[in-house]
MARKOLGU-557192 format. One line per field, with one value per residue (C-alpha): residue number from 1; x, y, z. Coordinates in steps of 0.1 Angstrom, whole numbers. Layout:
timar	c(NUM|...)
c1	c(X|...)
c2	c(Y|...)
c3	c(Z|...)
***
This chain:
timar	c(1|2|3|4|5|6|7|8|9|10|11|12|13|14|15|16|17|18|19|20|21|22|23|24|25|26|27|28|29|30|31|32|33|34|35|36|37|38|39|40|41|42|43|44|45|46|47|48|49|50|51|52|53|54|55|56|57|58|59|60|61|62|63|64|65|66|67|68|69|70|71|72|73|74|75|76|77|78|79|80|81|82|83|84|85|86|87|88|89|90|91|92|93|94|95|96|97|98|99|100|101|102|103|104|105|106|107|108|109|110|111|112|113|114|115|116|117|118|119|120|121|122|123|124|125|126|127|128|129|130|131|132|133|134|135|136|137|138|139|140|141|142|143|144|145|146|147|148|149|150|151|152|153|154|155|156|157|158|159|160|161|162|163|164|165|166|167|168|169|170|171|172|173|174|175|176|177|178|179|180|181|182|183|184|185|186|187|188|189|190|191|192|193|194|195|196|197|198|199|200|201|202|203|204|205|206|207|208|209|210|211|212|213|214|215|216|217|218|219|220|221|222|223|224|225|226|227|228|229|230|231|232|233|234|235|236|237|238|239|240|241|242|243|244|245|246|247|248|249|250|251|252|253|254|255|256|257|258|259|260|261|262|263|264|265|266|267|268|269|270|271|272|273|274|275|276|277|278|279|280|281|282|283|284|285|286|287|288|289|290|291|292|293|294|295|296|297|298|299|300|301|302|303|304|305|306|307|308|309|310|311|312|313|314|315|316|317|318|319|320|321|322|323|324|325|326|327|328|329|330|331|332|333|334|335|336|337|338|339|340|341|342|343|344|345|346|347|348|349|350|351|352|353|354|355|356|357|358|359|360|361|362|363|364|365|366|367|368|369|370|371|372|373|374|375|376|377|378|379|380|381|382|383|384|385|386|387|388|389|390|391|392|393|394|395|396|397|398|399|400|401|402|403|404|405|406|407|408|409|410|411|412|413|414|415|416|417|418|419|420|421|422|423|424|425|426|427|428|429|430|431|432|433|434|435|436|437|438|439|440|441|442|443|444|445|446|447|448|449|450|451|452|453|454|455|456|457|458|459|460|461|462|463|464|465|466|467|468|469|470|471|472|473|474|475|476|477|478|479|480|481|482|483|484|485|486|487|488|489|490|491|492|493|494|495|496|497|498|499|500|501|502|503|504|505|506|507|508|509|510|511|512|513|514|515|516|517|518|519|520|521|522|523|524|525|526|527|528|529|530|531|532|533|534|535|536|537|538|539|540|541|542|543|544|545|546|547|548|549|550|551|552|553|554|555|556|557|558|559|560|561|562|563|564|565|566|567|568|569|570|571|572|573|574|575|576|577|578|579|580|581|582|583|584|585|586|587|588|589|590|591|592|593|594|595|596|597|598|599|600|601|602|603|604|605|606|607|608|609|610|611|612|613|614|615|616|617|618|619|620|621|622|623|624|625|626|627|628|629|630|631|632|633|634|635|636|637|638|639|640|641|642|643|644|645|646|647|648|649|650|651|652|653|654|655|656|657|658|659|660|661|662|663|664|665|666|667|668|669|670|671|672|673|674|675|676|677|678|679|680|681|682|683|684|685|686|687|688|689|690|691|692|693|694|695|696|697|698|699|700|701|702|703|704|705|706|707|708|709|710|711|712|713|714|715|716|717|718|719|720|721|722|723|724|725|726|727|728|729|730|731|732|733|734|735|736|737|738|739|740|741|742|743|744|745|746|747|748|749|750|751|752|753|754|755|756|757|758|759|760|761|762|763|764|765|766|767|768|769|770|771|772|773|774|775|776|777|778|779|780|781|782|783|784|785|786|787|788|789|790|791|792|793|794|795|796|797|798|799|800|801|802|803|804|805|806|807|808|809|810|811|812|813)
c1	c(961|936|910|916|908|877|862|871|852|823|820|819|793|771|768|765|727|729|728|741|728|731|754|753|784|784|812|821|849|855|871|881|854|879|909|891|919|913|904|922|913|879|855|823|796|764|732|697|672|645|664|699|715|750|752|787|814|847|876|887|920|948|927|896|878|857|837|810|801|771|744|708|679|666|668|701|723|761|778|812|837|873|892|892|861|824|806|783|753|742|710|712|686|694|669|665|685|712|747|764|754|777|774|796|816|811|827|837|839|865|853|868|858|881|910|945|956|967|954|944|910|893|922|914|918|948|925|891|867|844|832|849|881|902|919|951|960|998|1001|989|1015|1045|1066|1069|1082|1116|1114|1102|1067|1078|1086|1051|1033|1049|1026|994|967|964|998|1030|1065|1092|1130|1131|1106|1079|1043|1016|980|967|996|994|1022|1002|992|985|1000|988|1001|972|949|970|1002|1032|1069|1073|1065|1088|1120|1134|1133|1114|1089|1119|1128|1094|1095|1067|1064|1050|1021|987|970|969|937|935|909|910|881|878|847|844|853|889|916|912|949|962|953|950|937|948|970|965|991|977|1003|997|979|969|936|939|942|974|1008|1011|1038|1059|1095|1109|1143|1153|1186|1192|1220|1247|1244|1207|1192|1160|1145|1117|1097|1062|1047|1012|996|959|943|905|903|939|959|996|1018|1054|1076|1110|1122|1157|1166|1199|1202|1230|1223|1243|1230|1240|1228|1235|1226|1231|1223|1225|1229|1221|1240|1266|1286|1263|1276|1269|1275|1275|1274|1279|1274|1281|1268|1265|1241|1238|1208|1200|1174|1158|1121|1106|1068|1050|1014|983|945|924|886|874|838|822|816|847|882|914|946|982|1009|1044|1069|1106|1128|1165|1182|1215|1233|1262|1266|1293|1291|1315|1304|1324|1316|1325|1317|1323|1312|1284|1309|1331|1360|1365|1360|1364|1366|1362|1352|1332|1333|1307|1300|1272|1266|1230|1215|1178|1156|1118|1092|1055|1030|993|964|930|896|864|829|800|767|737|721|738|766|764|800|824|861|889|927|958|992|1025|1054|1090|1118|1155|1178|1214|1232|1269|1281|1316|1327|1360|1362|1391|1396|1409|1431|1418|1432|1413|1442|1436|1450|1455|1462|1425|1412|1390|1369|1335|1313|1278|1260|1221|1201|1164|1140|1103|1074|1038|1006|973|940|908|873|846|810|782|745|717|681|670|684|689|698|728|748|785|806|841|870|907|936|972|1000|1034|1068|1100|1134|1160|1195|1221|1257|1280|1318|1348|1383|1412|1444|1466|1454|1442|1409|1372|1354|1317|1300|1271|1258|1249|1241|1206|1182|1145|1117|1083|1051|1017|984|953|920|892|856|832|796|782|747|738|705|695|662|656|685|696|718|735|760|764|794|810|844|858|895|914|951|977|1012|1043|1079|1110|1143|1165|1197|1182|1154|1128|1094|1064|1029|997|963|933|899|884|851|853|820|816|787|783|754|752|728|726|716|716|732|763|766|768|774|785|790|811|826|849|870|905|936|974|994|1031|1056|1085|1111|1090|1087|1123|1140|1175|1196|1209|1245|1253|1255|1268|1258|1222|1210|1176|1155|1121|1095|1078|1051|1035|997|980|965|927|915|880|877|849|845|820|826|810|814|804|811|807|817|851|855|853|853|858|859|861|861|877|882|906|906|934|939|974|992|1027|1053|1091|1106|1142|1159|1193|1215|1240|1270|1256|1243|1206|1184|1153|1124|1086|1059|1021|1012|977|955|956|931|933|906|910|897|908|900|908|899|904|899|900|889|907|917|953|954|943|951|945|954|948|950|948|946|945|949|966|967|986|984|997|1025|1062|1088|1098|1061|1029|1029|1004|1013|993|1000|983|994|990|998|993|999|994|998|992|996|1000|992|1013|1003|987|1022|1037|1028|1046|1037|1046|1041|1045|1044|1044|1042|1039|1056|1039|1038|1055|1055|1089|1090|1081|1090|1100|1081|1095|1086|1098|1087|1091|1088|1085|1079|1066|1067|1050|1069|1067|1030|1021|1037|1067|1072|1102|1102|1124|1119|1137|1128|1131|1142|1150|1168|1147|1137|1152|1138|1143|1130|1134|1132|1131|1134|1146|1180|1185|1174|1183|1180|1184|1184|1186|1192|1192|1201|1168|1175|1178|1173|1158|1156|1133|1119|1090|1076|1043|1035|1009|975|946|920|900|888|850|846|869|855|841|865|852|842|829|797|813|828|865|886|907|931|918|929|903|915|884|884)
c2	c(879|875|860|890|914|895|894|930|941|918|929|966|961|942|971|1000|1003|1011|1045|1059|1078|1115|1135|1172|1193|1228|1251|1287|1312|1334|1368|1397|1424|1452|1439|1412|1388|1352|1344|1311|1287|1303|1278|1270|1251|1237|1240|1227|1257|1238|1231|1246|1212|1211|1187|1192|1217|1225|1249|1273|1266|1290|1305|1308|1280|1255|1223|1204|1170|1147|1173|1160|1181|1206|1241|1251|1280|1284|1300|1314|1325|1336|1354|1392|1390|1392|1359|1357|1335|1326|1307|1277|1256|1222|1207|1170|1161|1188|1174|1207|1241|1271|1296|1321|1346|1352|1385|1387|1421|1430|1430|1461|1448|1418|1418|1422|1388|1367|1332|1309|1291|1271|1249|1214|1187|1164|1134|1133|1105|1082|1049|1029|1049|1076|1103|1119|1153|1153|1190|1195|1171|1193|1166|1148|1178|1172|1134|1105|1089|1065|1094|1108|1075|1070|1097|1084|1068|1030|1026|1013|1013|987|989|981|1008|981|992|975|983|976|953|933|936|922|955|963|996|1017|1049|1070|1040|1013|993|1013|1011|1036|1008|982|970|971|1007|1020|1040|1057|1073|1091|1126|1135|1168|1150|1135|1152|1127|1090|1070|1041|1014|987|966|970|960|936|963|963|937|909|908|922|910|943|964|990|1021|1044|1072|1100|1123|1160|1170|1204|1212|1249|1266|1284|1276|1264|1247|1244|1240|1226|1218|1202|1197|1173|1166|1140|1141|1142|1162|1162|1186|1186|1206|1201|1220|1219|1237|1237|1246|1246|1208|1197|1194|1186|1179|1170|1166|1157|1146|1140|1124|1115|1100|1086|1068|1048|1018|993|957|936|900|874|837|810|775|746|714|692|724|755|784|821|838|876|898|935|952|988|998|1029|1032|1058|1059|1084|1085|1105|1103|1118|1121|1133|1130|1147|1145|1154|1161|1144|1156|1172|1137|1118|1121|1102|1103|1091|1093|1079|1075|1068|1063|1055|1050|1037|1032|1017|1003|989|970|955|926|913|878|866|829|817|788|794|792|819|806|822|797|818|854|866|895|898|929|934|960|964|984|987|1001|1001|1014|1013|1027|1025|1039|1042|1048|1059|1065|1078|1081|1099|1090|1113|1103|1122|1102|1071|1063|1038|1038|1017|1017|998|1000|984|984|973|971|960|958|949|942|935|923|915|899|896|874|864|851|873|865|870|906|914|913|897|863|869|832|825|852|844|865|860|880|878|893|896|907|909|916|923|929|936|944|955|959|969|983|995|1005|1018|1014|1031|1018|1049|1076|1051|1019|1010|982|982|958|955|933|933|912|913|894|894|879|881|866|866|854|851|841|834|832|824|839|815|833|806|812|848|839|839|806|800|782|764|750|785|802|804|815|817|825|835|839|848|858|870|875|889|902|917|928|950|960|988|1003|1031|1034|1064|1062|1026|1015|983|970|934|924|893|891|861|857|830|827|809|807|789|790|775|771|767|758|725|724|722|734|744|754|762|773|782|799|819|838|868|881|914|929|965|976|1013|1032|1070|1076|1114|1138|1138|1102|1069|1032|1005|968|952|918|908|878|885|867|872|853|844|866|855|858|837|810|808|777|792|795|831|829|866|861|825|825|835|821|826|803|804|777|769|748|779|782|816|831|835|863|868|904|919|956|975|1013|1044|1080|1110|1145|1178|1213|1210|1174|1141|1106|1074|1042|1008|972|947|909|891|853|839|804|792|824|826|830|835|803|801|767|757|738|710|733|759|784|793|792|814|802|805|781|781|778|767|797|831|854|891|910|947|982|1014|1049|1079|1115|1150|1182|1219|1233|1266|1286|1284|1246|1214|1178|1143|1110|1073|1044|1008|979|943|907|883|845|821|783|755|730|736|710|707|704|724|761|783|820|850|887|920|949|986|1013|1050|1082|1119|1149|1184|1217|1252|1281|1310|1334|1335|1326|1304|1271|1243|1207|1179|1142|1112|1075|1043|1007|979|945|921|883|860|823|819|850|886|920|945|978|1012|1049|1082|1118|1144|1182|1207|1244|1262|1298|1312|1339|1358|1368|1332|1317|1304|1283|1277|1245|1231|1196|1173|1136|1113|1143|1120|1094|1065|1048|1013|979|945|910|878|843|809|776|740|742|780|814|848|885|911|949|972|1009|1031|1068|1085|1119|1141|1178|1190|1226|1231|1257|1255|1280|1280|1299|1301|1311|1314|1307|1274|1254|1258|1225|1203|1168|1154|1129|1096|1095|1069|1070|1093|1117|1108|1112|1085|1110|1107|1071|1045|1013|991|960)
c3	c(789|760|784|808|780|769|804|810|779|786|822|813|785|809|833|808|813|850|868|902|931|929|952|958|963|977|966|972|977|1008|1003|1025|1017|1018|999|978|987|997|1033|1039|1068|1073|1089|1070|1089|1074|1095|1090|1088|1107|1140|1135|1137|1124|1095|1082|1073|1056|1057|1031|1014|1007|978|999|982|1001|993|1013|1000|1003|1010|1007|993|1018|1034|1050|1060|1060|1089|1079|1106|1108|1135|1132|1109|1116|1114|1084|1076|1040|1032|1009|992|976|952|943|912|917|916|926|940|937|965|947|966|1003|1015|1051|1068|1093|1129|1146|1180|1178|1203|1191|1203|1172|1170|1142|1139|1113|1102|1088|1115|1114|1115|1098|1107|1087|1101|1074|1072|1088|1068|1081|1066|1068|1060|1096|1110|1118|1133|1100|1080|1065|1070|1050|1047|1074|1098|1091|1096|1130|1143|1125|1146|1143|1125|1141|1125|1134|1134|1096|1087|1082|1089|1110|1118|1153|1160|1127|1101|1072|1056|1020|1010|980|964|950|953|936|939|928|922|951|976|960|978|1013|1027|997|1018|1035|1001|997|1013|1036|1018|987|1006|1009|1032|1043|1043|1068|1060|1087|1075|1037|1018|989|963|977|972|997|1006|1039|1073|1090|1062|1037|1040|1010|1006|985|968|963|931|919|901|895|861|851|864|900|920|951|960|993|1007|1040|1057|1086|1110|1100|1062|1055|1027|1007|981|957|931|918|888|875|846|840|807|801|794|800|832|831|862|868|898|910|945|958|991|1007|1041|1062|1094|1119|1139|1165|1172|1203|1206|1233|1225|1252|1239|1262|1253|1268|1273|1279|1259|1254|1220|1222|1191|1188|1154|1143|1109|1087|1058|1031|1008|981|954|926|917|886|879|847|838|826|823|793|794|762|769|799|812|799|812|803|821|816|842|846|874|874|904|907|941|952|985|1003|1038|1060|1092|1117|1139|1169|1182|1217|1226|1261|1283|1307|1336|1322|1301|1267|1238|1207|1196|1160|1138|1105|1083|1056|1030|1004|972|959|927|920|892|893|869|863|838|843|820|835|820|836|822|838|823|818|850|879|894|871|866|849|856|841|845|836|853|843|868|862|887|886|917|919|953|957|991|1004|1037|1055|1086|1109|1144|1172|1202|1237|1236|1204|1179|1145|1138|1100|1091|1099|1076|1046|1022|1006|982|967|938|937|906|910|881|887|864|874|853|868|849|866|860|884|879|901|894|913|915|933|956|985|967|945|931|926|906|893|883|887|875|888|869|886|877|898|889|917|910|938|933|962|958|980|976|972|982|968|932|938|923|932|930|928|957|940|973|985|951|940|912|922|898|912|892|906|890|910|891|911|906|931|936|963|971|995|1007|1030|1049|1072|1097|1089|1060|1050|1025|1014|993|978|962|943|937|918|926|905|921|907|917|903|923|892|910|922|896|924|913|935|925|942|928|949|947|975|982|1005|1019|1036|1056|1069|1091|1100|1122|1124|1160|1152|1127|1150|1160|1141|1150|1126|1127|1100|1090|1062|1053|1040|1029|1033|1007|1015|995|974|1002|1026|999|986|1001|996|1028|1032|1047|1048|1086|1091|1128|1120|1087|1070|1048|1031|1031|997|1015|1032|1031|1029|1060|1061|1084|1098|1108|1129|1140|1160|1157|1171|1160|1180|1168|1187|1176|1192|1200|1181|1197|1177|1198|1180|1192|1168|1166|1142|1139|1117|1105|1094|1107|1093|1121|1122|1137|1148|1154|1168|1143|1152|1147|1172|1147|1144|1113|1109|1087|1083|1094|1095|1132|1140|1146|1164|1178|1185|1205|1212|1213|1199|1210|1187|1195|1182|1203|1195|1228|1223|1192|1203|1210|1194|1200|1186|1200|1199|1224|1213|1237|1225|1237|1213|1216|1194|1195|1172|1167|1163|1154|1191|1203|1207|1216|1232|1239|1248|1253|1262|1240|1244|1218|1224|1205|1212|1189|1204|1186|1201|1178|1190|1163|1128|1115|1142|1157|1177|1178|1202|1195|1218|1208|1229|1219|1245|1241|1216|1215|1190|1185|1202|1224|1223|1209|1235|1241|1233|1234|1217|1213|1186|1185|1157|1150|1119|1108|1077|1058|1025|1029|1036|1005|1023|1054|1076|1098|1125|1137|1162|1161|1192|1214|1244|1222|1236|1203|1202|1194|1210|1209|1229|1216|1233|1214|1218|1233|1231|1243|1228|1236|1209|1209|1179|1179|1148|1147|1156|1173|1143|1137|1104|1091|1061|1038|1013|989|970|939|911|899|922|896|900|871|867|849|870|870|902|918|929|965|989|1009|1034|1009|1013|982|966|952|916|913|922|939|936|915)
***
């Protein structure tokens, strides 16, 4: 750690003499001329004076405030419009060297000639486009209200969610997930994202081909979840509560207080959710006697959690800010399941019938603390940021099992019964230190550089016991007990150079990462280690065909390192008929990612088609093998190489004031080839994923949204995942003078969401279907309160070249 500190200080001092390209921000406030009250949702469009070309725009928030970023020096005019008000134009001049221009107050007069029909215009789009990222504003996604972040992400373009709540991008499950731009305790553990309420999220940023300034991990890219954060002075906050069918509740409160130089925030979220599920599996075994093993499982799971947040930012000087924040989450749960097994010969006779009952108790605590610092130099935009985050997590799981044979009629044969139990204790520690700096040579050329170090330690202890009825004692089973210790360090540094000339710009980047990985299986004293160094280049070429259309070609090399569970050689016997085992010899995947994107924007329509290619060496695949006793074992292997070629089309449309829609369609062809223990394999698959969100505005206070989602089958090394589809519907009504909102949502209205996969291997074939409770009705209420005064000296948040925020927490390095 001393060497990390030394290089961090040296790195920062080296770049202290540089400066950054200026950015100009336009700000203003829109009021009703008669009442002097805020005019929320007003549309603000920026036009060039010379030819009236639209160059950008924004929407007023609930307090009437608006911001337009990245405005170049020149002559412009703003056109402000809102239903029932006369459209107003305001001239604007931006001079070279200005970092911000305040328009002041714009008063809109009522238009008496407007018709009495009540519609809403000027709302921020659900999806905002940049060539290098997409920003999804979840406050416009009604079908996620009352649910978790996983429910919200199911309706986000490019993202898919599987039966376990795991995320994938464009068909790839190797995704890096950040909270407010960094790794967080909120993403730790199975089902962790399902404990984050959608109401706590402001937006989601999707980066499918990250540049060198981002971590190299993650095959498909980065999903950055930005939590809500207030910047107004005085006391502000919101309260929300949601109730769902079949024992589902969540509630939360967020409070912010802004002084002149200090901002303090705190929050609390509670979530309780009960869900049932079913699993059906048929496995055909081909041997001297062909057999069929059928399994049917009914399970019920209850999860509940509490999340506490506290933090603040202090402005040391007008150009220096320091922030400290902390998060603490506790969650617990219990589950029970009953699995009935039926084994019979292929020609029909019953061979065996038995039942296995299982239950689990789970307790988990996670916490992290972050320290952030930002320095803006005298030259406009020159900036240095640094941060340190420490995360701790502890999880305890206690499982018990009771199994017995059944007679042909289904009655228990008690003399065959036996009991087992297990106890798992996992302790995790993670420390992240990073620094980023940007240096301009002139208004069109800049250099970025940074460093980041991640140090992780995980200790997983698993004890398995059998019950002896003769002695009435539990005895340890050392052959299936395990303690696995995993340590990993990743130290990285990057440099990125960008230049803009007329309508053409480029960015060249190089990232270096050194990985140290060591694991110790203490039960058998087996030790494994692997150290490797990688260089990750990235190239971005952008051409502005006009002010409303762009085209970009990009390339990056990325890596996906195997996780602890994939490496742990211990055999998991929680289901003796279907065991699992890690592979400590796994190599990391290396991914060559190419993208060609096009962005066309009109006044009421946006089109964003993209063509992408991913070539992966040593892809990690699930491999299932038939054991001599007729059971199957699932493990992980590096399988040759894979290629995925596809195209994605995303659009937004606001053709009428009462209707808007957005959607995405992704089509791709995947091919996988390599060697398995039973021989070589070559599989291919054509995949198709589609989403559609459409919103109808019935009045100023009422809107309805419908969402549809389809995922086509996807190829695996030994089979395929089956396709599925579902649809959600939601309604929203504003009350209490716009400060309160009532929502009603029904997920999976046709109850069609279920998951399945087929597998084929040496001597066996299996067919599996999984169904979890998905048709759920939620009723929610939220209330917003506080001061309308904006801070005049709020610091400028870091933004990328296209003006998208990183939520106040940078995730470069």
